[in-house]
N, C-alpha and C positions, 0 to 999 in steps of 0.2 A: 473258651480258648479259640485261638486262630487255627483253622484247618490248613492243610497244604495249599489249597486253592487260594485262600486269602493271603497267606504268606507270599505266594508267588505273585499275587496281584500287587501287594505292597512293594515287593522287590522291583517289579516292572515299573511301578509308579515312581519309585525313588530313582531308578536308572534313567527314566525319561526326564525327571527334573534335573539330574546331573548333566545329561547330554544337552538339554535345552540351555542350561546356564553356560555350559562350555561353548555351545554354538553361538549364544548371544555375545559372550565375551570375545569370541573369535571375530564375529562380524563387526563389533564396535572397534576392536583393535585394528583389524585390517583396513577399515575406512579412515582411521585417524590420520595416516600420512600418505594417503593415496596420491596427493599432488606433488610429493617430493620426488626428485630424480632417483631412480633405482634400476637395478637389472631386472630381467624378466621375472615375473611375480606370479606365484600361485596363491589363490585365495585360501586354500586349505593348508598348504605347507609353507607359505611365505617364501623365504630363500633357503630353507634348510636343505632341500635336495640339491639346489644349485651350489651352495657352499660346499657340500660334501663332494659333489662331482669335480669342482675346480680343485679342491684340496687333494683329491686322489691323483689328479693330473700332475701335481707338483711333487709331493712326497707324502707318505702317510702321516708325518708329524711336523708339517710346516707351521711356522708361527702365524698367528691370526693376521698380523699386518701384511705378511707376504700374500696370503690368500686374498685379502681385501684388495691389494694392489693388482693381483692377477685378474680379479673380477672387474676392477675399474678399466684395465687395459682391454680385456676381452670384449666388453660392451661399450667401450668408448664413453665412459661416464665422466661427468665434470669432477672438479676437485672436492665437491661436497655431494655425498649421496647417502642413501638410506639402505641399510641391511636389516632384514627382519628375520630373526631366528627364534621368535616366540613360538611355543612356550619353553623351548630348551634353554633360552637365554634372554636376557633383557635385550630388546632391539638396539641397534647401533645407528647413530648418525656419524658417518666417517668423513674426515676431512684431511686433505693435504694442502689446504690453503692457509697461508700465514695469518691473514687478518682474522679468519674464523678461529684458527687455533688460539690466537691471543684472546679472542672473545670467550672461548671455552674456558681457558685456564686463568685469565687475569681479571676478568670483569666481575667476578664474584668471589667470595671467600670459599675456597674449595676445601672440602673435607673428603678424604678417600673412603667413602662409604662402600666402595667395591671391595675393600679389604675384608669385609665381613664374610664374603663368600670365597675370597681368594686366599689371603694370607692367614687369617685367623685359624683355620683348621691346620695349616702347616706349622704355625708357631705354637699351637697347643694352648692358646689363651686369647684373651680379648682386651688386654690392657696395654698401656704405653703406646707404642707406635702402631698397634693394631686396635686401638680403642675406638669404640663408637662415639665417644665424647670428643667434640671438637677441642674443648679446653685441654683435656688430658693429652690428646694427640699433639697439639702445639707445645704443651709443656714438656713432653718427652723429647721432642725435637730440640727445644731450647736447652734442655739439660745436657744433651750430648753434642751440641753444635761446637762448643769450644774445643773439644777433642779433635775435631776435624778441621781446625783452623790451619791456615797456611803456616803459621809459626810452629805449631806443635808437630805438623807433618814434616816440616823441614828438619826438625830435631830427630825425626825417625829415619831420615835418609840413609845414614850409615848402616842401620839395620836392614833397610831395603837392599842396599848394596851387598851386604853379606848374604842375604837370601838369593839375590840374583847371581852371585858367584856360585852358589850351590846349583842353581838352574844351569849355569854354564857347564859345571862339572857333569851334570846329568846328560847334557847334550853331547859333551865330548866322549862320554861312555858309548853313546850310540854311534859316534864317529868311528870308534875302534871296532865295532861289530859290522858296520856297513849295512845293517838290515833296516827294513822299513819299520816304522813305529807310529803310533798315534801321538801327534804333538800335544793334543789336549791333555794327556796324562801328566807329563812333567809340568806343564803350565798350571794345571789345577793344583798340584802339590805346592808349587811356588806361590800361587795366589793364596792358598790356605795358610802357608807359613806367614806371609805378610799380614794376613787378616787376623789370625789367632793371636799373634804376638801384639798387634796393635790394640786388639780388644781386651785380651786377658793379661798382657804384660809378661808372659812367659814364652821362652823359646820351646815350642811344642815339637820341633824337629820333624815336621811332616815329611820333608824330602829325604830325611835320613832315617826314617822308620821309627821315630819316637812315638810318644803317646798321642801326639796330634794326628798321626796317620789314621788311627782308629776313629778319632773324632771327625776327621775329614770324610772318612768312609761313611760314617753315620749321617753326616750332613748331605752327602751325595745320594744316599738312599732315600732320605726324606724328599729331596728334589725329584728323584726318580719316581716316587709315588705320585707326585703331581703331574709328571710327564707321561706316566704309563697309560696303556689303553683302558678304556672304560670297561669294567667287568659287569656282566649281567647275572652271573651265577651268584646267588646269595651266599653260598659257602665261601666262594672266592673273595667276595666283598668283605665278609666277616674276617677272613684270615688276613687279608691285606690290612684291614683296619687295626687288627691286633698287632701285627708286625710293625706297622708304622707307629703305633702308640708306644711300643717298647723302645724303638730306636729314638723317638722324639724325647721320651723320658730320660734316656741316657744322656742326650745332649743337654737337656735342661738341668739335669743333675750336675753336670760339669760346670755349667754357668752358675748355678746356685752355690756350689762350693767355692768358685772363684770370687764371687761377690762376698761371701762370708769371710773368706781369708783376707780380702782387701780391707774389710772393715776392722778386723781384729789386729792386723799388723800395724806397727808403728814405723812407717816407711818415710824416710827423708829423701825427697827427690831433688837431685842436683839441678841447678838452674838450666843447664844445657841439655838435660835429658828430656825425652818426650814423656808425656803422661798418658798411660793407657786408659781405656774407657772404664774398667772396673775401679781403678784408683781414683779417677775423676769423680765417679759416682759416690765412692766412699768418702772422699774429701768433702764433697758438698753436704753429705749427710752428717758428717762430724761437725761441720760448721753450724748446722741447724740444731743438732742434738749433741752437744759436747759430752764426752764421757761414755756414750753408748758403744757397746761392742756387739750388739745384735740388731739386725734390721727389724723394723716393724713389718708385720705380715703384708700389709697393703703395698708399702713401698717395694718390698722384695719382689712381690709377684709382678709389679709393673716393670721393674728392671729386668727380670727374667724374660718376660714376654718381649720387651724391647730388644734385648741382646739376642734372643733366639731369632727374631725377625732380621736382625743385622746379619746373622749367619746365612740366611736363606734367600732373601729377595733382592731384586735389582732395581726396583723403582720405588718412588715415594720417600724412602727413608735413608738412603746411603748404603746400599748393599754392595760392599766392596768385593767380597769373595766371588759372587756370581758374575759381576761385571768384569773383573779382571780375568777370571778363568775363561769366560766366554769370548772376550774380545781380543785377548793377547794372541791366540793362534791366528786370528784374522789379520793382525798387523804383519806377522811373519808370512802369512799367505800372500798378501798383496806385495810384499817386498820380493818374495820368490818369483812372482809373476811379472815383476817390473825391474829388470836389471839396472836401468838408469837410476831408479830410486835408491837401490842398494849402493851404487857408486857414490851418489851424493851424500848418503848417510855416512859412509865410511870417510869421505872427505871432511865432513863437519866434525866427526868424532876425532879424527887425527889432528885437526886444527885446534880444537878446544882442549883435548886431552892427549897431547903427544906422549908417546912412549907405550910400554907394554901394559897388560891388564893390571898387574900389581901396582904399577905407577899410577894408573887411573884410579884404582881402588883407594890408594893412599890420598890422592888429590880430593876424592869425594869425602873421605873421612875428615880431612882437614878443613874443607870448605864445602859443606853440603849445598850451599846456594849456587854453586858452579853448574849444577845440572840444569839450571834455568837458562844457561847460555847456549842452548841447542835448539834454535827456532825451527830448523828443518825437521829435526827428529819429532818435535811437538806437532808440526804440520802433518807428518806421516801418520801420527796417531789420530789426529782430528779427522783426516780424510778417511781413515779406516772406519772410525766411528760414524762418519757421515753415511757411508755406504752400508754399514752393518750396525745399526743402532741397537744397544742392549735393551732388553725388557720391552714392556708395553706401557702405554700411558692413558688408560681410560679413566673416566670419572663419571659420576652419576649426576645428571642435571638437577639442580635445586629448584625450589619453588620460584616461579616467575621467570625462569630461563626460557627464552624463545629463539626461534630462527625464522627469518623471513625469506620466502622464495616465491618469485613471480607475483609479488605483491600480497601474498598470503602469509600471515603470521601463524606459526605453529608453536604450541606450548610443548616443551620437551621435558617437563617435570617428571622425574623418576626414570628417565631413559638414559642409556649409556651414550656419553659423548666420547668419541674416539679420535684424537689427533693421530693420524697414521704417520709416525716418524719415518717409516720406510719410504713413504712417498714424499712427505714434506721436505726431507733432506736431499731428495733427488728430483725435485720438481723443476723442470726446465724453464719455468717462468722466472726462477730466481738465479739460475746459473747456466752457463753453457756446458755442453757435453756432460750432463749430470751423471752418467753411468761410467765415465772414464775416471780411473784412479789418478788423480793429479794433485799431489801435495802443494804444488806451487800456487794453487788458487788461494791458499791461506797466507801467502807471503807477498810483500812485506806486511800487509794487513788486508783482510778480506773486505769485500764490499759490505755495506750495512745490511743488505738483504740476505747475503750468504751467512753472515754472522748471526743474524736473527733466526734463520731457519735451523741452525745447528742446535739441537736440543736433546742429545742423548741423556743428559742429566736434568732436564727440565729447567725451570726458572723460578725465582722468587721463593715464596713460602713453601712450595712443594718441590723445591730443587733437591737433587741427590747430593748430599754433603760429601759423598765418597769421591767426587770429582777431584778434590784437593789431594787425595791420596793416590788415586788411580793414575793420573797423568805422570807425576814424577816416578811412580813405580814402574810404569812401562818404559819411560825414558831411560831409566837406569838399566832395566833388563836388556833393552836394545843396545845400549852403549857397551855392555859387558859381554855381548854375544855376537853381534853381527859383523864386527871387524874380523873375527877369526873363524867364523862358522858360516858355511853356505847351507841354506835350506832349500830342498827341491821337493815339489809336490809329487806324491807317488800314488795317485789314484789309478785304478785299473782301467783299461780301455773300454770295458763294457759298463763302467759305472755311469749312472744317470747324470746327465749334464743339462741343467736348466738354462734358459736364456740369461744373458748377462744381468739384465735388470732384476732377475729373480735369484741371482747368486752364483750362476755358473756351476762348476763341478763341486765347489765347496759351499753349496747352498746351506742356509740355516735350517736347523731342526730344533723343535721344542718351543712351546709357547711360553713356558715359565722361565727357563734359562737357555735361551737359544744358543746353539753351538754348531760348529761346522759339521757337515755331513761326514759320517764315519770317523769322527774325531780328528779329522785332518791328517791322513796318512802322509808321511814325509820320509825322506832320507837326508842325512847330513854328512858333510865332509869338511875338511879344513880348507879355509880360504888362503891361508899362508902358514908357514912353519911357526910353531909356537916357540916363543923365546923362553 
């Protein structure tokens, strides 16, 4: 038998082996990209301490893209630089350069391997849009793409208008009280109504306290678990995991029931009506397997994982809820800070939709395509998305992917490639006065460079299909609110205000679903007497 001395010796030997292997890995890793441009570097900690220090100077919960941009500014780094957060994270090669961004995202077949550590735990599965299989991921996108077509979304415009009228009523209720409130709250409910109806086909009445309100609360809780502080207490970790699992299962059960109901019902869709996602999936399945009234287990779990992902995320797969909820307050925020923009908006709305709100609503119902006749309103939205892009856009470099710097070619296989949209869309190399809110830069048509840098929904095979739904949704919300309602920012004087390039007083918070600081506190009042 081993005595205490021998056991101790074995333990010390094993510990020495582990430390040696860790030290060897560290040395190999730290030498790998020593020639790339980067901020001040520690052999032991890489950029972990520096990243933490800069993040704390911004806000406790700043998006990673904002922190990267602050580091780039602080150390006067070029548009392509290296950030090493190993072993806490895969190291990043960060870029705000257009050509390098195109190289990252277009020169090879991209598969979002980062979903495995990002969205899979949140979605509660690993199939469909969060699958590790390239074939299955592309197949899931192809299956749902038709639902987000321009034609189908246009048929959904009257429903968008109805939900936007409910948003208008919520804002008018705040007019009557005169009190300050968080604009993100009614906006999130409006975005949830639009999304749930589009995906499930039912009016879940989120804004009016229907069953969708509970579903929306559950979705927000799941997102909150992704945004919350990292827990070190094992009991806290276990408790959070248990709570998250219960909430996630409730959401997935709603989706499962909706899919089963869609397959069992015999629903005739009128030609002029939009097709919701669950009906589209059911119709495709019935075509392939006539007469079936039950999903096979494999297909069902793929669809549940896909739809759960659509409820939760903002990049890669067309995550309408998070994008709409996060970005809509910023559109109102920029309008509130730029009275000239508000004047031009109202002028365009009165020209294209003369009359009161009810007349406007009737015109939209009779001719949904008329909302496309508001180019300045669309430019306002594009400019807001330029300065406050939703989500993040990392990918993991595949085999054979390299970057050349100072004549040295570096193999990036397995490392994170991070096009920093926050910097790319405000890079002064591609536009003048990049931090100025100026919708006219998009009219009558933007320069080719400006148009190419605008990527809040990405491009090509990894584009966000939700763009087709988000833009008209925001156009209609603005059309039915800003003519009659003035929005004023209501931050306290002592609130933290960052430099303009980092977001000012309404800076972004949250790496998963970035939203305005403090939920964008505002007050509202009538702009003109209601008819």
